[in-house]
ZADO-507516 format. One record per residue: residue in one letter; x, y, z of N, C-alpha, C, O, CB in turn. Coordinates in steps of 0.2 Angstrom, whole numbers, plus 5000, padded with zeros to 4 digits. Atoms other than C-alpha are relative to their C-alpha. Glycine has a CB too. Layout:
! ZADO-507516
AXYZXYZXYZXYZXYZ ...
This chain:
! ZADO-507516
M500349964997500049995001500450095000500750115005499949965006 I499549935000500850174994499650055001499050044998500550024992 L500249965002500350334997500250064994500650094995499950015004 K499749965007500350434978500250075001500850105001499449994995 T500049924998499950614982499450025004498949995004500050054992 L500550004996499250694995500050124999500450165000500449955011 S500149914999498350904993499750025007499349995010499350034995 L500449954995497851005008499750084998500050124994500650025005 L500449945002496651155007499850035008499450005012499249974995 N500149974994496651265022500149965006499849975011499450024999 Y499950064995497251115033500750055003501150085000500249914997 K499249984994498451185050500150074997499650114996500849954999 N499549945004499651325042499950004994499950064992500749995000 F500049995006499251265026499550044996499050054998500049965000 D500749965004498051365013500249964996500649955000499750084998 S500250055005498351244998500949994997501450034995499350044995 Q499450045000499751104997499949954994499349934993500249955007 F499950045003500250994985500549944999501049954995499950034995 F499450045000501550824988499949954994499449944992500249965008 E500050065003501950684976500449965003501049985002500150014993 F499750014996502650564986500549934996500349904991499649985007 D499850075001504050434984499849945003499549935008500549995001 S500550094997503550224986500349995007500049965012500349904993 K499450034994505050215001499950065003499350075006501149994999 I500049964994505550345010499850094998500050114993500749995004 N500149945003504950535012500150045004499850025010499650024996 C499849974992505650675023499750075001499650124997501050015001 F500349915004504950845027500450045006500450035012498850025001 V499749974995506050955034500050104999499950134994500949975001 G500249945001506151135038500050035009500049985013499350004997 A499950004995506351235055499249995004498749985000500450065001 N500649994998505051245067499450044999499550104998500150015005 G500649955000503151305066499950014992499550044990500150085004 V500449985006503351285046499449944998499249944993500550024994 G500750055003501951145046500249925000499849885001499850034990 K499750074998503050965046499649965001499549934997500350005005 T500450054996502050875058499250014998498849964998500150005007 N500749975004500550965050499849924994499349894993500550094993 V500150025007500950865035499949925002499349905002500750034994 L500350064992501050695047499349995000499149944998500150035010 D500649974994499550755055499449984995498949954996500150105002 A500649995004498550765039500149904995499849894990500250094994 I499950045006499150605030499749935009499549885007501050014995 Y500550034994498450515049499350004999498949955000500250035007 H500650014999496850585047499949994995499650044993499650035002 L500250035004496650505032499949945000499649914995500350004997 S500150055002496750355038499649975007499349925008500849964998 F500650014994495850375054499550055000499150035004500350015008 G500449965001494750515051499950065006499550095009499449954998 K500149954993495450625065500750025001501149984998499749965007 S499249994998497150715071500149965007499849965012500250085001 Y499950034996498150625080500550055006500750035011500349954997 F499849964996498750795088499550045006499550055012500450054996 N500649944994497150895094499349974997499049974991500150134997 P500750055000495450785096499450084997498950064995499949945010 V500549984999494450955095500050014990500550044988500050075005 A499949985006494050955074500050064996500450064991499849994999 S499949915000493751145072500650014999500850024993499850035007 Q499450014998495451155077500350014994500450074993500149945004 N499550035005496451095062499550024994499549994989500149905000 I500149965004495351215053500550054997500850065002499650035002 K499649955002496551355044499750095003499250125002500049994992 H500649934997496151535055499950054994500250074989500550055007 N500149975003495351635049499449974990499249994985500850035000 E500650045007494151485036499649965002499649955008500449964995 D500550025000492751395035500149925001499749885005499750024996 F500250085004493351215029500549985000501050025000499849994993 F499250035004494751105026499849954999499449925001500749985004 V500150075003495050965015500849985000501350014998499750014991 V499350075001496350815015499949964996499449914997500249965005 D500050035006496650744999500349944999500949954997500250044995 G499550035002497350594997500149924996499949864998500450005005 L500150085006497750454982500749935000501249924997500250044991 Y499650064998498450284987499849964994499249954991499949985008 N500150085005498750124976500149935005500749915006500649994992 K499850074994498249964989499649944997499049944996499650015010 D500250075003498149784981499950024992499549994988499249985004 E499949985008498649864963499450024995499350014990500249944996 R500649945002497049994962500350065004500650075009499149985002 D500149954996496950154966499450025004498850015002500350064996 E500549974995495950234981500050075003500550105007500049965006 K499949935001495550404981499550025009499050015011499650034990 I500350004991495150455001500050085001500450114998500749965006 I500149945001494550625005499650025006499050005008499850024994 V500449974991494250715024499850054997500250074993500450015009 S500349934997493250865026499750025005499449995009499650034996 L500649984994492450985037500150065000500650105001500149965008 K500349935000491651135037499850035008499649995012499350004995 K500049974995491451235051499049985003498649994999500350094998 G500550004998489851205060499449934998498849924999499950054998 Q500450075004489351035051500549955001501049975003499850004991 K499750074997489950845054500650014993500650034988499349925000 K499350005003491550815047499849924996499549884998500950005006 V500050045004491550695030500449984997500850024994499750024997 I499350005004492650575023499749944994499249914995500949965005 K500250035006492550495006500349954996500949964994499950044997 R499450035003493150354998499849974991499449934990500449945005 N500150035007493350344978499250024999498849994996500149905000 G500649975003491850484978499449985005498850015005499949974991 K500850054997490550374990500350045008500950045011500049884999 I499949964991490250465009500049935005499549895005499050065002 Y500250054996490550335023499450015005499450065009500549975002 E500849994995488850315032500549985007500250015012499149934997 R499950024994489950255048500950035000501350004996499949935001 F499149995000491850325050500349945001500849924998500450055005 S499750064998492150165059500149944993500649904992499449975006 D500050055009491750065041500850024996501149994991499150054994 H499349975007493550175034500549975006501149965004500250114997 I499450024997494650105050500149935000499749885001500150025008 G499750055002495849985044500149994994500449934992499949965003 F500150005008495650015026500750035000501050004995499450054996 L499549965003497250135026500749995009501050035012499650104997 P499550004996498450045040500650045001501050044997500149955000 L499749964999499550165049500550005006500149975011499550045000 V499749984994500850185063500350075001500850084997500449955002 I499549955000501550345070500450005007500149985012499850074999 I499650004993503150365083500150075000500450094995500849945000 S499949914998503150575089500149975008500149925012499150064997 P499849954994503750655104499349985005499449965011500250104998 A500349994997502050655110499649915004499149905007499750044996 D500150065000502050455111500150015009499649995012500549944995 R500049984995502550515129499350005005499350005011500350054999 D500749974994500850545137499849915002499649895007498950064994 L500250084998500650335135500349985006500049945009500249944996 I500050034993501750325151499850055004499550035009500749985002 I500149974995501550475160499450035000499250075005500550055001 E501149994999499450505157499849945004500149895006499450004990 G500450074999498150415163499649954995499649954989499650025003 S499850055004497550255160499550004993499549964988499949935005 D500449995006496350325146500449994993500249964988499750065000 I499649985006497850365134500149924998500049914992500850045002 R499650074999498450165137499649974995499749944990500049965008 R500950055002496550095133500050024993499949984990499150015005 K500149975008496450205116500749974996500649954990500050105001 F499550045002498250125114499749934996499749904991500549985006 I500050095005497749955112499549994996499549964991499849945005 D500849995006495849995104500350024993500050024988499250075003 G500050005008496850055090500549974995500649984989500150084998 V499850045002497849935089499549944998499649944992500450005002 I500750045000496349795089499750034994499650004989499650015008 S500649985004495249905081500449994992500149954989499750095002 Q499849995007496249925064500149914996500349904990500950055001 S500150075003496049725061499449975001499249944996500349955003 D500750044999494549675068499650055003499750095008500049935004 K500649945001492849765065499750005005499450045008499649994995 V500650024993491849665078500450045005500150095008500049895002 Y499849944993493049735093499850064999499650105004500850025003 L499849915000492849915085499250005000499150055003500550064991 D500750025000490949865083499750025007499350075010499949924998 Y500350024990490749815102500150075003499650105005500749935006 L499849964996491749955109499750055000499650095005500650015000 I500449935003490750095099499449995005499350035010499749984990 K500750034992489149995111500050005006499750025011499749935000 Y499949994989489949985126499950065003499650075008500649995003 N500149934997490350155126499450045000499250085004500550044996 K500549975000488750205120499450015006499150055009499749984994 T500650054993487750095132500350045008499950075012500449875001 L499750004996489150145146499650075000499150075004500749985000 S500349955002488650345141499350015004499350055009500050014994 Q500750014999486750305144499849985007499450005012499749944995 R500350024992486850225159500350045005500150055010500249935004 N499849934993487850365168499650044998499450065004500750055001 S500549965002486650485161499349975004498950015006499850004990 L500450074997485450355169500150035009499850065012500449914997 L499849994991486250365188500050095001499850125006501149975002 K500149914997486450565187499250025001499050065005500450064992 Y500749964999484550595183499749955006499249975009499350004991 F500550044991484050455199500250055003499750085006500349915005 A499949964995485150575208499750074999499450085004500950005001 L500349964998484350725204499350015000499150075001500350024999 N500750004999482650665203499749985008499149995011499749954994 N499950034995483050565220499649954998498949944998499950045005 T500550065003482350425213500349954998500849964995499650024994 F499650065004482850235206499549964998498949965000500549965005 N500350065004482350105196500649974998501149994995499550024994 Q499650065001483249945194499949984994500349994989499849955004 D500350035006482149865181500450034993500649994988499350035000 S499849965006482850025169500650005000500950004995499850074998 L499250035000484649995174500249944999500849934998500350025006 D499850065004484649815169500150004995500449964992499549965000 I500250025008484349845152500650054997500650064991499150034997 Y499549974999485949945154500649965000501149964997499950035003 D499550054999486749825162500249944996500849924994499849995007 F499850075006486549655150500350044995500850014994499349964997 Q499749995007487149755136500850025001501250024997499550054996 L499149985000488849815145500149955003500649965005500350065004 V499750084998488949625152500049984993500349934993499549945006 E500050055007488649565132500750054997501150024993499050014994 F499349955005490049715125500449995005500949975002499950104999 G499349994996491149715139500449925001501049925002499850035008 Q499650045001491549545140500249964996500749934997499849975002 L499650025004491849495122500550064999501050044996499749974994 I499349935000493049675122500649965006501349965006499550105004 F499450034993493849585138500649944999501249935000499549975007 E499650095004494449405130500250044994500850014992499249934995 K499750005006494849505113500850045001501350034997499550044995 R499549964999496149635123500449935002500949915000499950065006 K499550064996496749465133500549954995501149924995499349935005 A499550035006497049385116500550044998501150014998499749994994 F499749985004497749515108500950025005501550035003499550064995 L499449984995499049555124500449954996500949964993499949995008 E499650075002499449365122500449994993500949954994499449945000 T499650005005500249375106500350094996500650104991499549954994 F499549935000500849575106500449995004500950025002499850075000 I499449984997501949565120500549984999501150014999500050015004 P499250035002503149425115500350044992500850024989499849895000 I499749995005503349535099500250075002500750094999499749984993 F499749944996503549705110500849975004501350005002499350015006 K499350004997505049615121500349994996500950014997500249955004 S499550035005505849545105500350084998500950094999499649964992 R499949945003505749725098500450055004500750095001499550034997 Y499749974995506449795114500849975002501250015004499549985006 E499550015002507749695113500650004997501249984999500049995000 A499649995006508449725097500350085003500850095003499549994992 I499849925002508449915100500350015009499850045012499150074998 S499650024994509349895118500649945004500949935009499449995003 N499450045000510449755114499849965009500149965014500850075000 N500250044994509649645127500150025007500049985011500449955000 S499650004994510349745141499350015007499550025013500650074998 E500550014994508649745153499349964998499149964992499850075003 T500850045000506949635154499650074999499850125002499849955007 V500549954997505349745151499549954998499649894996500050084997 N500650055000503449675151499350065000499450115001499949945007 L500749975000501549745150499849975003500049915002499650024996 N500350044998500549695161499250045000499150095001500349985006 Y501049995001498349715158499849995008499749945011499649914995 K500450014996497549755172499350024999499250084997500350025006 S500849985000495549745173499549965006499549915010499749974992 H500650014994494249725185499849914998499749865002499250075000 L500150105003493749555175500449945000500349894997499849994993 F499750064999494949455180500049975009500249925012500750014998 N500250034991494349455198499249995000499050015005500150065007 S500749984999492449445195499749984993500150004989499850085002 D500549985005491149425180499650094998499350105003499449955000 L500349965001490449595174499250025004499050085006500150004994 K500750014998488749555179499850015008499350035011499849944998 S500250004993489149535197500350075003500150095009500249945003 L499649964997490449675198499450075002499350105007500750014996 L500549954999488949815193499649985005499350035007499650024995 K500550004995487749735205500550025008500250065012499549924999 E499650004994489149725219500150085002500250115008500749964998 N499749934999489549915215499550054998499550114996500750004995 I500849935000487649995215500050065003499850115001499249995003 N500349944994487650095231500750054995500650104991500349975014 K499549955003489350165225500150034993500550074992500549985000 D500249985005488750195208499650065000499850114997499749964998 K500649955000487250285213500450075005500150135005499349955005 T499849954996488350395225500350054996500250114996500449975006 L499449965001489850425213499550044992499650104990500949954997 Q500549975007488450455197500449984996500450024991499950094998 Y499950015007489350365185500349915002500349895008500850064995 T499950085000489850175182500949995001501350014997499649964991 S499149984998491650155192500249924999500849915001500350035010 V499750055004491849975185499949984994499550014991500049955002 G499850035006492149875169500450024996500950064996499750004996 I499549965006493049885153500550064999501150074998499750024996 H499849934999493250055154500550045005500750105004499550025001 K499349974996494550065168500549955000501049965004499950025007 D499650025002495449935161500950045002500950095005499750004993 D499449954999497549985162500549964996500349904995500250035008 L499550065001499049915154500650075005500750135005500249964990 S499049974999500749945164500649984998500749924996500449985006 F499450005004502249985158500549965003500449995009500350074999 E499450044995503749875167500850004997500949974991499649925003 I499250025001505749885166500349975007500449995012500550084997 E499750054992506449755178499649985006499749975012500550055005 T500649994994504749735186499950065002499550055007500149965007 Y500149954997504649905191499550044995499550024989500750025003 P500249955004503550055184500550044995500950084998499750045005 I499849975005504350125169500050085004500450115008499549984993 K500449944997503650295173500550025006500850075005499049985003 K500049974995504350325188501249954999501649995000499149975008 F499450034999506150195187500450004994501049984994499849955003 G499950025006506450195169500550084998500450145001499349974994 S499649955002507850315161499650044995499250024992500549974996 Q500249995007507450445148500249964993499849974989500250064998 G500150015005508150345135499949925001500149894997500450024996 Q500350065000507450175142499350014999498949964999500249955005 Q500849995001505650255141500050024992499550024989499750085006 K500149995005506150295124500049964997499449944994500350034998 S499850075003506850155118499249945001498949904997500949975004 F500550054997505350055128499050024994498649984992499950045011 L500649995005503950175117500049974993499649934990500050084998 I499950015007504750155101499849904997499449884993501050024998 A499950084998504949945105498950004998498749954994500549975012 L500850014998502649965108500050024993499849974990499550045006 K500149955008502650075090500349924995500049874991500850124999 L499450055004503749945082499549945001499349924995500949985004 A500350064998502849805089499350004997499149944995499950005007 Q500949985002500949885084500349984990500049934986499750145002 F500050005008501749905064500049925000499749894996500750044996 D500050075004502249715066499249955002498949914998500749955003 F500950035001500449655072499650024997499149984997499650015005 I500449965003499549765063500249954990499949934985500250105002 K499550035009500749695046499449925000499049914996501349975002 Q500150094999500249495053499249994999498949944998500349965007 Q500750024999498449535056499650014992499149984991499650065005 S500549975006498049635039500649974993500549984987499850115002 G499650035007499349555027500550094998500950104993499349964992 V500049955007499549745022500850055004500750065010499050064998 N499549964997501449845026499550095002499250134999500950014992 P500149924997500749995037500450064998501050054998500150005007 I499649945000501250165033500550025008500350005013499450074998 L499549994993502750225048499950084998499950104993500949965000 L500049934999502650405053500550025006500350025012499350035001 L499549984996504050455061500250085001500750114998500649964997 D499849954999503850615068500450045004500650015009499750015000 D499349984993505250735076500449965001500649965007499750015007 I499950064999506150595075501050005005501249975010499949954991 F499349995001507950655077500050025007500249995012500250054995 D499849964992507750785093499849945005500249945010499550085002 K500150024994507050645104500649925001500649875005499149985002 L499450094999508450495101500850044995501150094992499449884991 D499150005002510350475095500049974994499849914993500649955005 E500050025006510650455080500249954996500249954990500150034999 Q500150074999511050275082499649955000499649894997500049995004 R500850025001509450245087499550004995499149964993499650035004 V500449995004508750335074500249974992499849964987499950095001 A499750025006509950255060499749925000499649894995500950005002 Q500350074998509250095068499650004996499549984990499949985006 I500749995005507550125063499950004993499649964990499750045000 I499950005005508050195047500149934995499949924989500450045002 K499650075003508950025042499449954998499449924993500549955006 L500550044998507349935049499750004992499549954989499550035007 V500449995007506550015032500449964994500249964989499950074999 D499750005008507749955019499949934998499949914993500950024999 A500450075000507049775024499450014996499150064994499749985008 E500549975006505849725011499349995007499350055010499849954990 N500649994993504349705027499950055002499350065004500249975007 F500149935000504549885028499550034994499650004989500750025001 G500049965005503549995017500150075000500750085001499449984998 Q499949955000503350165016500150055008499850055013499550014995 L500049964994503850295028500250074999500650094994500549985005 F499949915000503750485031500350035008500150015014499150044998 I499649994992504950565044500050114999499950144994501249945000 S500249945001504850735048500650035003500750015009499450025004 D499449974997506550835054500250094998500150134993500649944997 T499749925001507251025057500949994996501250044996500250055010 H499450005001508950975050500049964992499749904992500549965006 T500050015006509250955030500549934999500449874997500150074996 D499350045000510950865031500049935004500049885001500550055005 R500350064997510450755045499649944997499849884997499550025004 T500450055001509150685039500449974994500549914995499250034999 E499750025007509950665020500549945002500549885000500450064996 A499650064997511450575030499749925002499849865001500350035005 A500650084996510250445039499849974994500149924991498950025005 I500550055007509150395023500549994995500449944991499350054994 K499650045004510650375013500449945000500749924995500250034999 S499950044998511250255022499749935000500049875001500150025005 V500350085004509950125016499850004993499950054990499249985004 H499949995006509750075000499450004997499349954993500549964998 Q500349995004508250154994500050054996500550094995499749985002 T500549945004507250284985499850065005499550045010499349964996 Y500449954996506750434994499950084998500350104993500449995006 Q500149935002506250624992499950065005499550065009499449994996 I500149954994506450765003499750074996499850094991500750015004 F500749935000505250905005500350055005500350045012499149985003 K499949934995505951085012499550055001499350084996500650044997 L500649974997504551165021500350085002500050125005499849955008 
């Protein structure tokens, strides 16, 4: 799968911009603030229908404009695929594939597999459990439509249950029968999500450990530890046991929406006990394992985005990552950096075609 061309209109800092890409390596270089990361985010937008960096869709529209359009032409399975993502202020975002509008954004997820490695990934270590759940969900959803469908249904049901708990509190009332309707659905959807997360991590963790060993030269052991209420009890029992707590809190306190993934080095939390270099290696291993897993499941080489990679890693590690692209098992690569010479020196070390865009 190759992204052949990209066209931007009123997207972030770009008024109008067109790119024609190399099938292997593409580099965006220039000073900070010229829009290198914005180009990568536009490519991410085409795969996921949203920004990697800014969840507020309207804030991706260029200042003083009313809309944006991101237009990408891909070659996948020996046929051209045109994807357009557009948004007009006050209206819903639209995703089109070959001129046809998707009725549900979720139908598009996984069609253009993609992995991004960015300084923003550090949030996976330092922020709350919701970031790590989104990581798990994002990896599984790219190759499992049933999982994504159940996740959407679970989150919708959870929101409805929470609204009902708030209603009970505001009106000083309670109706177990009404709550049971949502509990039944949460149990059905939640159990499947839990089982799929468990199965995913059984496959994913060995891939991740192997990647970390390669990056760190076997210097230490790392692990991912899945934490869920459902290891201790079934969701139906948990909801019943915690009903009084939920009534007081006015939201659902147990379930797979509270799951977490602990990042460990030598059995200790990497957040507290890992050096900066170890944390960077951990995150890169995590993302490269994501690449491997998605490729394994889909049979397609995901597009790989490396955002501002040189500023956060020493040149030896960067060279190691770029050399991976030299192997046939990697596909198209997009890199952003502030120094043209540094970027060119790194990519010349591999035997692939490349193109450099100076912004």
